[in-house]
C-alpha positions in Angstrom: 101.1 68.4 44.9 103.9 67.6 47.6 104.4 70.8 50.4 107.6 72.8 49.7 109.9 74.2 52.8 112.4 76.7 53.2 114.6 77.3 55.5 115.3 80.5 56.4 117.0 82.8 59.0 114.7 86.0 58.7 111.3 87.5 58.2 112.7 88.6 54.6 113.7 85.0 54.1 110.2 84.0 54.7 108.6 86.6 52.5 110.8 85.8 49.9 109.5 82.2 50.0 106.0 82.9 50.7 106.1 84.6 47.1 108.3 82.1 45.5 105.3 79.4 46.0 107.0 78.0 49.9 103.9 76.6 51.8 106.1 77.1 55.1 109.2 78.2 56.6 112.2 76.5 58.8 113.2 79.1 61.1 117.2 79.1 62.5 119.8 81.5 63.2 123.3 81.1 61.9 122.3 78.6 59.4 126.1 78.6 58.1 126.4 76.7 61.6 123.7 73.8 60.6 121.5 76.1 62.5 120.8 77.3 66.1 117.6 78.2 68.1 116.2 81.6 66.6 115.2 84.6 69.1 111.5 84.2 70.2 111.5 88.1 68.3 112.7 86.7 65.6 110.6 84.2 65.5 107.2 86.5 65.9 108.6 88.4 63.2 108.5 85.9 60.7 105.7 84.2 61.9 103.5 87.8 61.0 104.6 87.2 57.2 101.8 84.7 56.9 103.3 81.5 56.4 103.2 78.5 58.7 107.0 78.9 60.8 108.2 75.7 61.8 110.9 77.1 64.5 114.3 74.8 64.6 115.9 74.5 68.4 118.7 73.6 68.6 120.8 75.2 71.6 124.6 74.5 69.8 126.1 73.6 66.7 127.7 70.1 66.5 126.9 66.7 67.5 123.5 65.9 68.7 123.8 63.7 72.4 122.8 66.2 74.5 123.4 66.5 78.9 120.5 67.0 80.7 121.3 70.7 81.2 120.8 71.8 77.5 117.6 68.9 77.0 116.0 71.4 79.7 116.9 74.5 78.2 115.9 72.9 74.4 112.4 72.2 76.2 111.8 75.7 77.5 112.7 76.8 73.9 110.4 75.1 72.2 107.5 76.2 75.0 109.0 79.8 74.2 108.6 79.4 70.5 105.3 78.3 70.5 104.3 81.0 72.6 106.4 83.6 69.9 104.0 82.1 67.5 105.8 79.5 65.8 103.3 76.6 63.8 105.8 74.2 65.4 109.2 73.0 66.2 112.0 70.8 64.6 113.8 68.8 67.6 116.0 65.4 67.8 118.4 64.5 70.3 120.7 60.8 70.2 122.4 58.7 71.9 126.2 58.1 72.4 126.0 55.1 70.5 124.1 56.3 67.9 120.1 55.9 68.5 117.1 58.4 69.2 117.2 60.1 72.8 113.8 58.8 73.8 113.7 60.7 77.0 115.2 63.8 75.1 112.5 63.2 72.5 109.3 62.6 74.6 110.4 65.8 76.6 110.7 68.0 73.4 106.9 66.5 72.2 105.1 67.2 75.5 106.6 70.3 76.2 104.9 71.5 72.1 101.9 69.6 73.2 101.8 71.8 76.3 102.7 75.1 74.9 99.6 74.1 71.7 97.3 73.8 74.7 98.3 77.2 76.2 98.1 78.7 73.0 95.1 77.1 71.8 96.5 75.6 68.6 97.8 72.3 67.4 102.0 72.1 66.9 103.8 70.0 64.6 106.8 68.1 66.0 109.6 67.5 63.3 112.3 65.2 63.9 115.5 67.1 62.0 117.9 65.0 60.4 119.8 63.4 63.8 117.5 60.9 61.9 120.2 60.8 59.4 123.0 60.3 61.9 121.3 57.1 63.4 122.1 53.0 62.5 119.0 52.9 61.2 117.0 55.9 59.4 113.5 53.8 59.0 113.6 52.5 63.0 114.0 55.9 63.9 111.2 57.6 62.1 109.1 54.5 63.3 110.3 55.5 67.0 110.0 58.9 67.3 106.2 58.7 65.4 105.7 56.7 68.6 107.0 59.2 70.5 104.6 61.7 68.7 106.4 63.3 66.1 104.5 64.5 63.3 107.2 64.7 60.2 110.8 63.4 59.8 112.7 65.7 57.9 115.8 63.4 56.1 117.7 62.4 53.4 117.6 59.0 53.5 120.7 58.5 55.5 122.9 59.9 52.6 125.2 63.8 52.7 122.7 64.4 50.1 118.8 63.1 49.8 119.2 62.5 45.9 121.5 59.9 47.1 119.3 58.7 49.7 115.8 58.0 47.6 115.9 54.0 48.1 116.0 54.6 51.8 113.4 57.5 51.9 111.2 55.5 50.2 111.4 52.7 52.8 110.4 54.8 55.1 107.9 56.4 53.6 106.2 53.0 52.6 107.3 51.6 57.0 105.5 54.6 58.9 102.7 56.1 56.9 101.3 57.8 59.9 104.2 60.3 59.5 104.7 62.8 56.9 108.4 62.4 55.1 110.4 65.2 54.2 113.1 65.0 51.7 115.6 67.6 52.7 119.9 68.0 52.6 121.7 69.0 49.6 118.2 69.3 47.4 117.6 71.0 44.2 115.0 72.4 41.8 115.7 69.3 39.8 116.4 67.1 42.8 112.4 67.3 43.6 111.0 64.8 41.0 112.6 62.1 41.7 112.4 62.7 45.5 108.7 63.4 44.9 108.5 60.3 43.2 110.1 58.3 46.6 106.7 59.3 48.3 107.6 61.8 50.1 105.1 64.3 51.5 107.4 67.5 51.1 110.5 68.4 50.5 112.7 71.3 51.8 115.4 73.3 51.0 117.8 76.3 51.9 117.4 78.0 49.0 120.5 79.8 49.7 122.8 82.5 48.1 125.7 84.3 49.8 124.8 88.1 50.9 125.9 90.6 48.6 129.2 91.4 50.0 130.3 95.4 51.3 133.3 97.0 51.3 134.4 98.0 54.4 137.5 99.4 54.8 137.7 99.1 59.2 137.0 94.8 58.3 138.6 93.3 60.6 138.6 89.0 61.2 136.9 88.6 64.3 137.7 84.8 65.7 136.1 82.7 63.1 133.8 85.2 62.1 133.5 85.9 58.2 131.1 88.0 56.5 131.0 85.4 53.3 128.7 83.2 55.5 126.2 85.9 55.4 123.4 84.0 53.6 119.9 85.1 52.4 117.1 83.5 50.7 117.7 82.9 46.5 113.8 83.8 44.9 115.1 82.3 41.5 116.0 79.0 43.3 112.4 79.1 45.6 110.4 79.7 42.3 112.3 77.0 40.5 111.8 74.6 43.3 108.1 75.0 44.0 107.6 74.9 39.8 109.5 71.6 39.7 106.9 69.7 42.3 105.0 67.4 40.0 
């Protein structure tokens, strides 16, 4: 059976994922912005739930082209996430020409390995969907594997994974040493077809808007909006788990 990974933003979401049959979680903050690095305290609290925690390391929203200060910051975040209890990190960086930034990714991988050695355990490294913004996701996955990445999260270069099945299948066939995880707009109904593409795992956020709270004193705070707060939906998690062949 393929693995099921759920993107969560809190320990409560990890508990929902665990109880619904997920195998691991990807932890981030600000899921409504595509996710950024969570705090060490949040990593530790989520790790105590009991599922393996893959921590997204992304220092800001926006593109994946990072300057030297940002790369150094994210390498430090990789080390602190592992020290806080992460079983893996989810990273990625591109050049301005749309290819993998090998120097940055190598620093992230080295940081993860060093932190894992210090913690006395192996650490997984996932290349995130930056791969889908490159000119050739297959070649990019091969390059990431050569740099030490153990997993790739991809929609096959499409807006949603269900539309990128053919490319996902090519990635899985071309780079057999890396774990291929399909993600990007995945719904439970998509899981059988994605499994048929040869992936080892599927990834989805299984999210729904948090219940709104009446507050007469609420005023807009810039881009902040109460409606953008998401929580993990137990019904979606359970449906995705049940859909695995």
